[in-house]
C-alpha positions, 0 to 999 in steps of 0.5 A: 657108491653115492654116484651109482645110487643117484644114477640108478635113481635116475634110470628108475625115474625115467622108467616111471615117466615112460610108464605114465606116458603109455598110460596117458596115451592108452587112455586117449585111445580108449576115449577116442574109441568110446567117442567113435562108438557113441558117434556111430548111432548118431551117424546111423540115425542121420543116414536113416533120416536122410534116406527119404532125402537121398541124392537123386539117382542120375542115370549113367549114360555111355557117351558116344562122341566125336572126340573119339573116332567111332561110327555112331547113330544119334540118340534122339527120340525118333523111333525109327529104323530109317537112318540117313547119312549125309550123302543119303540126305543130299541125294534124297534132297536132290530128288524131292526138294520142291524148289529144285523140282520147280527149277527142273520143270522150268527147263521143260517150260523153257523148251516149250517157250522156244518151241512156241517162238520158233513156230512162226518159222513153219507155214501157217495154214488157215481155212475160213468161210463166210455164209451171207443171206441178203435181206434186201438187194440193191441193183442197177439198171442202165438206160440210154437217154435221148441225148445218147448219154447212159443213165443208172437208175437204182432198182430195189427189190426184196430178195432171198439171195445167199452167198458162201465164200470158203477159202484157204490161206497159207503164209510163210515167213521169209525174213523177220527180225522177231523170228531171227531173235527167237532162233538165236536166243533159244539156246541161251534160254535153255542154258539159263534154265539149266544154270538156275537148276545148278544154282538151286542144287548148289544151294540145296547141297550147301543148306542140307550139309550145314543143317546136317552138321547143326543137327549133329552138333546138338546130338554130340552136345547131348552125348557130352552133357549125358556123360557129364550129368552122370559124372556130376551125379556121382559127385553130387552123391559123394558130396552129399554122403560126405556131408552127412558123415560130417566130413565136408561143409554143407556148401560143398554138396550144395555146389554140387547140386547147382552144378548138376542142375545147370547140366541137366538144364543144358541137356534138357535144352539140347534135347528140345532143340533136336526137334526143330533141327530135324524139322529144318532138315526135313524141310531142306530135304523135302522129307514128308513131315509125318515120317521120321528118320535118324542120322548116322555118320562116320567120324573118321570119314568126317575128320578126313573131310575137314581138310581143304587145299587153301592155296587154290586160286579163286576163279570167278568163272567157276561160280554159277552166279557169274555164269548166269550173268554171262548168259544174261549179257549174251541174251541182252546182246541178242535183244540189242541185235533184234532192235538193230534188225527192226530197221530191216523190212519183213518178207513173207509169201502167201497163197490164197484159194477160195470158192464163191457160191451164189443162189437165190435158194439155199437148197441150190446154193452149192450147185455152182461154184467159182473158184479163185486163187492168188499167190504172192510176196509181201514186203513190209518196210517200216518208215516211221514209228515215232522213234520207237526203234531208236529208243528201244535200241538205246534202252537195250544198250544201257541194259547191256551196260547195267549187266557189265556193272553187275559183273564187276559188283559180283566179282567184289562180292565173290571176293569178299565171300571167298576171303571171309570163308578162307579166313573163317576156315583157317581161324576155326581149324586152328582153334580146333587144334587148340581145343582138342588139346584143351579137352585132354587137359581139362580131362586130366585136371578134372581127374586129378582134382577129383582125387585130390578133393576125395583125399581132402587136399582141395576144396569142392570149389576146385572140382566145380571149376574143373567140371565147368572147364571140362564141359566148356572145353568139350562143347567148344571143341564140338562147336569148333569141329562143326564150325570148321565143317561148315566153313569148308562148305562155305569156302567150297561154295565161294570157290564154286567147287561144290560137287552134286 
């Protein structure tokens, strides 16, 4: 009985202890609820106080980026309905670029220069006339002396004699080294003018394309920074309200504000850079400065145009600079031949016809005319010219050797340009593939870190780092994308395969 009583007593004691623990827990819950009720007015007061200094609203802008294959237009400040694709920009430049129009005019000038040089092959006809009035005439009187010797005695007398000698002459070059040089070099000058125009076209296409890509890069950076600014603005507002609610430290929302301000500064700078880049593109296109236009591009088509066959062999003959040097070399050879032919005589034919009118009275001057005409050949043989012909011939041959060395140097330059462009294209193409993967990873990391921060798992510094990595990855990807496109243009230019 004693054992039973003690066991029952122990059970009662344990029951009383559970009741006491329950009462203590209930008391704690009541105290915590009272604390929260007391805290609510304070929080409300802080929120009311902070309403005047609340986080600034950030415009939520939709992002249109080359990271996704869509057809987009630019978001610049140009308020115009005129849109140009890359192909339209190139076509406009080929019609309106001042330097290109100058080179096309030079083709016409080359044709005219050839016509002028070859004009001496045609008959040259001239007419002339000389009217003379003698104020004093000197005559001669012949007499016979006593010894039978004839003597001439001057007889001077004043008079009003008039003479007029009209005439016409025709000359025809039969052989002349200068004419031969003009005939053989005429087509070479036309070829040279056309090649200079082609070189200008290649430069225009290359420069306009790269300027277009540079402008698109800035516009895409603006799109990225707009979305990031909206995202960072949201993070800043969240951090600010969490700070006001006493959940996070003050430095968290200050770090968020620093990140937001940095992104705003980058966005502002990118927006300002659009204006001079549009001006540069206008200048390269020959577009009027007072007019505005926007650019439009298809990212799917652009991504297809990234690829190029890097196994092609370099052919120097495709480069317009090499073709120009070949034309210069051919012209220089004609110069050498000209100085060789200068040792030969020149031959030309002529025909002259003239009339002679003489009378003491001007009114009767044309009463009687005495015609005369001649026809013949003129042969001119240079004998000694002070060694000028020999020196000119030697100089022309030396200048031909200079062109040979220029071709050798040009081949080295083209090879350097080709290898550099090929290495840049391959390297940036690999970077593009890696950075595209980095963008996906950075987006995922940012999403996860943001969720972890909102659940209080990680500090806000991790969010800042993830945001910075995301911006850096997106900007680097865009830089690599447009760098690859520019490298492709440089590679095509180095290989001489740019089409226009």
